[in-house]
N, CA, C and O atoms as a GROMACS GRO file, in nm:
protein
  308
    1MET      N    1  10.419   9.962   8.477
    1MET     CA    2  10.381   9.930   8.351
    1MET      C    3  10.236  10.036   8.314
    1MET      O    4  10.176  10.099   8.400
    2ASP      N    5  10.200  10.034   8.162
    2ASP     CA    6  10.129  10.137   8.136
    2ASP      C    7   9.958  10.067   8.156
    2ASP      O    8   9.941   9.952   8.197
    3THR      N    9   9.844  10.159   8.120
    3THR     CA   10   9.729  10.102   8.170
    3THR      C   11   9.703   9.973   8.063
    3THR      O   12   9.678   9.864   8.114
    4GLY      N   13   9.708   9.985   7.903
    4GLY     CA   14   9.712   9.885   7.862
    4GLY      C   15   9.731   9.750   7.890
    4GLY      O   16   9.651   9.657   7.876
    5LYS      N   17   9.862   9.750   7.938
    5LYS     CA   18   9.920   9.612   7.976
    5LYS      C   19   9.830   9.596   8.117
    5LYS      O   20   9.779   9.484   8.124
    6GLU      N   21   9.810   9.656   8.195
    6GLU     CA   22   9.740   9.643   8.316
    6GLU      C   23   9.602   9.583   8.287
    6GLU      O   24   9.548   9.507   8.368
    7ALA      N   25   9.546   9.616   8.173
    7ALA     CA   26   9.429   9.571   8.134
    7ALA      C   27   9.439   9.448   8.088
    7ALA      O   28   9.359   9.363   8.126
    8ILE      N   29   9.550   9.414   7.987
    8ILE     CA   30   9.554   9.292   7.927
    8ILE      C   31   9.563   9.180   8.063
    8ILE      O   32   9.485   9.088   8.089
    9LYS      N   33   9.673   9.220   8.129
    9LYS     CA   34   9.715   9.139   8.252
    9LYS      C   35   9.583   9.066   8.302
    9LYS      O   36   9.563   8.944   8.297
   10THR      N   37   9.480   9.184   8.360
   10THR     CA   38   9.373   9.158   8.376
   10THR      C   39   9.275   9.067   8.357
   10THR      O   40   9.206   8.994   8.428
   11MET      N   41   9.286   9.094   8.236
   11MET     CA   42   9.184   8.997   8.149
   11MET      C   43   9.250   8.874   8.118
   11MET      O   44   9.180   8.781   8.077
   12ILE      N   45   9.350   8.860   8.128
   12ILE     CA   46   9.412   8.720   8.134
   12ILE      C   47   9.365   8.641   8.288
   12ILE      O   48   9.308   8.536   8.317
   13GLU      N   49   9.422   8.752   8.363
   13GLU     CA   50   9.412   8.661   8.520
   13GLU      C   51   9.243   8.590   8.510
   13GLU      O   52   9.209   8.472   8.520
   14PHE      N   53   9.162   8.710   8.486
   14PHE     CA   54   9.040   8.681   8.509
   14PHE      C   55   8.939   8.565   8.413
   14PHE      O   56   8.820   8.540   8.432
   15SER      N   57   9.030   8.505   8.307
   15SER     CA   58   8.981   8.438   8.211
   15SER      C   59   8.938   8.339   8.287
   15SER      O   60   8.982   8.333   8.402
   16ASP      N   61   8.846   8.242   8.243
   16ASP     CA   62   8.776   8.120   8.295
   16ASP      C   63   8.860   7.992   8.238
   16ASP      O   64   8.833   7.885   8.293
   17THR      N   65   8.964   7.989   8.129
   17THR     CA   66   9.014   7.892   8.087
   17THR      C   67   9.150   7.960   8.027
   17THR      O   68   9.154   8.081   8.001
   18TRP      N   69   9.254   7.877   8.009
   18TRP     CA   70   9.378   7.893   7.925
   18TRP      C   71   9.352   7.939   7.792
   18TRP      O   72   9.419   8.028   7.738
   19GLU      N   73   9.231   7.862   7.722
   19GLU     CA   74   9.204   7.898   7.592
   19GLU      C   75   9.132   8.025   7.594
   19GLU      O   76   9.134   8.076   7.482
   20GLU      N   77   9.073   8.091   7.674
   20GLU     CA   78   9.014   8.217   7.682
   20GLU      C   79   9.112   8.324   7.687
   20GLU      O   80   9.109   8.426   7.618
   21ALA      N   81   9.213   8.285   7.788
   21ALA     CA   82   9.332   8.360   7.825
   21ALA      C   83   9.428   8.397   7.702
   21ALA      O   84   9.480   8.509   7.695
   22ASP      N   85   9.449   8.288   7.598
   22ASP     CA   86   9.520   8.256   7.496
   22ASP      C   87   9.429   8.361   7.378
   22ASP      O   88   9.486   8.446   7.310
   23LYS      N   89   9.311   8.339   7.372
   23LYS     CA   90   9.222   8.466   7.294
   23LYS      C   91   9.269   8.583   7.327
   23LYS      O   92   9.310   8.637   7.224
   24VAL      N   93   9.288   8.663   7.438
   24VAL     CA   94   9.289   8.782   7.479
   24VAL      C   95   9.458   8.796   7.455
   24VAL      O   96   9.490   8.912   7.428
   25ILE      N   97   9.563   8.710   7.460
   25ILE     CA   98   9.701   8.724   7.426
   25ILE      C   99   9.659   8.767   7.247
   25ILE      O  100   9.681   8.876   7.193
   26ILE      N  101   9.608   8.672   7.197
   26ILE     CA  102   9.612   8.697   7.040
   26ILE      C  103   9.554   8.818   7.002
   26ILE      O  104   9.611   8.885   6.916
   27GLU      N  105   9.418   8.869   7.066
   27GLU     CA  106   9.364   8.983   7.031
   27GLU      C  107   9.447   9.107   7.083
   27GLU      O  108   9.466   9.193   6.997
   28PHE      N  109   9.484   9.123   7.172
   28PHE     CA  110   9.569   9.229   7.237
   28PHE      C  111   9.710   9.252   7.219
   28PHE      O  112   9.758   9.363   7.239
   29THR      N  113   9.769   9.170   7.190
   29THR     CA  114   9.905   9.156   7.164
   29THR      C  115   9.936   9.133   7.014
   29THR      O  116   9.857   9.093   6.928
   30PRO      N  117  10.083   9.171   6.998
   30PRO     CA  118  10.132   9.141   6.859
   30PRO      C  119  10.200   8.990   6.891
   30PRO      O  120  10.288   8.966   6.810
   31CYS      N  121  10.186   8.916   6.958
   31CYS     CA  122  10.220   8.774   6.987
   31CYS      C  123  10.147   8.675   6.911
   31CYS      O  124  10.025   8.682   6.918
   32ARG      N  125  10.204   8.577   6.833
   32ARG     CA  126  10.121   8.498   6.763
   32ARG      C  127  10.190   8.360   6.782
   32ARG      O  128  10.105   8.273   6.800
   33ALA      N  129  10.322   8.313   6.783
   33ALA     CA  130  10.372   8.219   6.804
   33ALA      C  131  10.390   8.168   6.924
   33ALA      O  132  10.392   8.250   7.016
   34THR      N  133  10.405   8.059   6.950
   34THR     CA  134  10.368   8.026   7.093
   34THR      C  135  10.469   8.064   7.189
   34THR      O  136  10.444   8.113   7.299
   35ALA      N  137  10.619   8.033   7.131
   35ALA     CA  138  10.755   8.097   7.190
   35ALA      C  139  10.713   8.243   7.214
   35ALA      O  140  10.704   8.270   7.334
   36GLU      N  141  10.685   8.342   7.132
   36GLU     CA  142  10.616   8.512   7.182
   36GLU      C  143  10.546   8.463   7.285
   36GLU      O  144  10.594   8.468   7.398
   37LYS      N  145  10.447   8.420   7.266
   37LYS     CA  146  10.350   8.426   7.347
   37LYS      C  147  10.344   8.375   7.534
   37LYS      O  148  10.273   8.408   7.630
   38LEU      N  149  10.450   8.290   7.514
   38LEU     CA  150  10.533   8.232   7.654
   38LEU      C  151  10.622   8.339   7.687
   38LEU      O  152  10.619   8.364   7.808
   39SER      N  153  10.690   8.402   7.629
   39SER     CA  154  10.800   8.503   7.669
   39SER      C  155  10.693   8.615   7.733
   39SER      O  156  10.713   8.652   7.849
   40TYR      N  157  10.577   8.672   7.655
   40TYR     CA  158  10.497   8.765   7.669
   40TYR      C  159  10.476   8.721   7.860
   40TYR      O  160  10.510   8.788   7.957
   41LEU      N  161  10.423   8.613   7.856
   41LEU     CA  162  10.361   8.575   8.034
   41LEU      C  163  10.482   8.582   8.082
   41LEU      O  164  10.473   8.625   8.197
   42TYR      N  165  10.625   8.557   8.045
   42TYR     CA  166  10.724   8.560   8.172
   42TYR      C  167  10.730   8.709   8.187
   42TYR      O  168  10.738   8.757   8.300
   43GLY      N  169  10.728   8.773   8.097
   43GLY     CA  170  10.772   8.924   8.116
   43GLY      C  171  10.648   8.994   8.181
   43GLY      O  172  10.677   9.076   8.268
   44MET      N  173  10.504   8.975   8.153
   44MET     CA  174  10.406   8.997   8.234
   44MET      C  175  10.381   8.954   8.385
   44MET      O  176  10.352   9.041   8.467
   45PHE      N  177  10.391   8.823   8.422
   45PHE     CA  178  10.374   8.766   8.564
   45PHE      C  179  10.501   8.714   8.610
   45PHE      O  180  10.579   8.659   8.532
   46ASP      N  181  10.525   8.730   8.735
   46ASP     CA  182  10.646   8.649   8.795
   46ASP      C  183  10.611   8.498   8.804
   46ASP      O  184  10.574   8.448   8.910
   47VAL      N  185  10.625   8.417   8.668
   47VAL     CA  186  10.631   8.294   8.660
   47VAL      C  187  10.738   8.212   8.580
   47VAL      O  188  10.785   8.256   8.476
   48SER      N  189  10.774   8.089   8.633
   48SER     CA  190  10.859   8.018   8.570
   48SER      C  191  10.828   7.828   8.572
   48SER      O  192  10.760   7.774   8.659
   49ILE      N  193  10.875   7.776   8.491
   49ILE     CA  194  10.874   7.613   8.474
   49ILE      C  195  10.989   7.568   8.551
   49ILE      O  196  11.107   7.578   8.518
   50ILE      N  197  10.929   7.504   8.688
   50ILE     CA  198  11.067   7.459   8.737
   50ILE      C  199  11.075   7.306   8.653
   50ILE      O  200  11.192   7.270   8.644
   51ALA      N  201  11.009   7.242   8.611
   51ALA     CA  202  11.023   7.107   8.560
   51ALA      C  203  10.919   7.062   8.458
   51ALA      O  204  10.805   7.109   8.457
   52ARG      N  205  10.963   6.963   8.368
   52ARG     CA  206  10.900   6.936   8.260
   52ARG      C  207  10.859   6.785   8.261
   52ARG      O  208  10.934   6.709   8.322
   53ILE      N  209  10.769   6.742   8.212
   53ILE     CA  210  10.734   6.603   8.166
   53ILE      C  211  10.806   6.596   8.067
   53ILE      O  212  10.810   6.674   7.972
   54ASP      N  213  10.900   6.454   8.092
   54ASP     CA  214  10.937   6.376   7.959
   54ASP      C  215  10.862   6.285   7.860
   54ASP      O  216  10.769   6.206   7.878
   55GLY      N  217  10.942   6.328   7.730
   55GLY     CA  218  10.844   6.285   7.628
   55GLY      C  219  10.742   6.370   7.583
   55GLY      O  220  10.658   6.322   7.506
   56VAL      N  221  10.732   6.499   7.617
   56VAL     CA  222  10.652   6.569   7.567
   56VAL      C  223  10.680   6.601   7.446
   56VAL      O  224  10.800   6.621   7.430
   57THR      N  225  10.607   6.615   7.339
   57THR     CA  226  10.630   6.620   7.191
   57THR      C  227  10.669   6.812   7.174
   57THR      O  228  10.779   6.838   7.125
   58ASP      N  229  10.598   6.908   7.207
   58ASP     CA  230  10.638   7.024   7.217
   58ASP      C  231  10.638   7.087   7.333
   58ASP      O  232  10.537   7.130   7.388
   59PRO      N  233  10.794   7.098   7.390
   59PRO     CA  234  10.754   7.172   7.545
   59PRO      C  235  10.708   7.317   7.527
   59PRO      O  236  10.652   7.378   7.618
   60THR      N  237  10.731   7.364   7.421
   60THR     CA  238  10.721   7.504   7.466
   60THR      C  239  10.597   7.551   7.432
   60THR      O  240  10.567   7.663   7.473
   61GLU      N  241  10.499   7.476   7.351
   61GLU     CA  242  10.346   7.428   7.376
   61GLU      C  243  10.267   7.400   7.513
   61GLU      O  244  10.168   7.459   7.555
   62SER      N  245  10.346   7.285   7.577
   62SER     CA  246  10.327   7.244   7.682
   62SER      C  247  10.343   7.370   7.816
   62SER      O  248  10.265   7.400   7.906
   63ASP      N  249  10.455   7.415   7.788
   63ASP     CA  250  10.535   7.522   7.909
   63ASP      C  251  10.403   7.614   7.897
   63ASP      O  252  10.318   7.587   7.982
   64TYR      N  253  10.372   7.709   7.814
   64TYR     CA  254  10.286   7.788   7.776
   64TYR      C  255  10.170   7.732   7.832
   64TYR      O  256  10.120   7.791   7.927
   65ARG      N  257  10.113   7.620   7.786
   65ARG     CA  258   9.969   7.566   7.858
   65ARG      C  259   9.986   7.575   8.013
   65ARG      O  260   9.910   7.647   8.079
   66ALA      N  261  10.075   7.508   8.066
   66ALA     CA  262  10.105   7.491   8.180
   66ALA      C  263  10.122   7.630   8.270
   66ALA      O  264  10.086   7.628   8.387
   67VAL      N  265  10.189   7.775   8.198
   67VAL     CA  266  10.182   7.887   8.265
   67VAL      C  267  10.029   7.943   8.245
   67VAL      O  268   9.954   7.989   8.331
   68LEU      N  269  10.010   7.929   8.131
   68LEU     CA  270   9.858   8.007   8.114
   68LEU      C  271   9.753   7.966   8.213
   68LEU      O  272   9.689   8.050   8.278
   69SER      N  273   9.733   7.811   8.227
   69SER     CA  274   9.669   7.783   8.334
   69SER      C  275   9.688   7.818   8.476
   69SER      O  276   9.592   7.843   8.548
   70ALA      N  277   9.820   7.820   8.520
   70ALA     CA  278   9.838   7.822   8.656
   70ALA      C  279   9.799   7.975   8.682
   70ALA      O  280   9.757   8.004   8.793
   71ILE      N  281   9.811   8.076   8.580
   71ILE     CA  282   9.787   8.210   8.578
   71ILE      C  283   9.633   8.214   8.645
   71ILE      O  284   9.589   8.264   8.749
   72VAL      N  285   9.576   8.145   8.546
   72VAL     CA  286   9.396   8.133   8.536
   72VAL      C  287   9.355   8.126   8.663
   72VAL      O  288   9.285   8.203   8.729
   73ASN      N  289   9.420   7.998   8.696
   73ASN     CA  290   9.360   7.947   8.826
   73ASN      C  291   9.402   8.011   8.940
   73ASN      O  292   9.335   7.976   9.037
   74GLN      N  293   9.498   8.100   8.970
   74GLN     CA  294   9.542   8.143   9.067
   74GLN      C  295   9.428   8.242   9.117
   74GLN      O  296   9.441   8.309   9.219
   75LYS      N  297   9.356   8.245   9.066
   75LYS     CA  298   9.228   8.356   9.130
   75LYS      C  299   9.172   8.267   9.208
   75LYS      O  300   9.139   8.314   9.317
   76TRP      N  301   9.149   8.165   9.195
   76TRP     CA  302   9.068   8.061   9.327
   76TRP      C  303   9.125   8.018   9.456
   76TRP      O  304   9.078   7.948   9.546
   77ARG      N  305   9.269   8.095   9.439
   77ARG     CA  306   9.357   8.044   9.579
   77ARG      C  307   9.332   8.128   9.671
   77ARG      O  308   9.383   8.116   9.782
   0.00000   0.00000   0.00000
């Protein structure tokens, strides 16, 4: 992984909220669509979705928020 990717990864990990981490992704990557941002996270971090909540109107957005929240909250463990 190159230095730019490591810096982005660190900024995401040390964000206080998933919204802050989302801003990092928008500012420092070409990803704009939620599906692109989710794919970026899957490539950058060792994460996956195990199960979904039934009835979610936008599963991609829900998955994206869940993954990003898990990454941000991992620093407190």
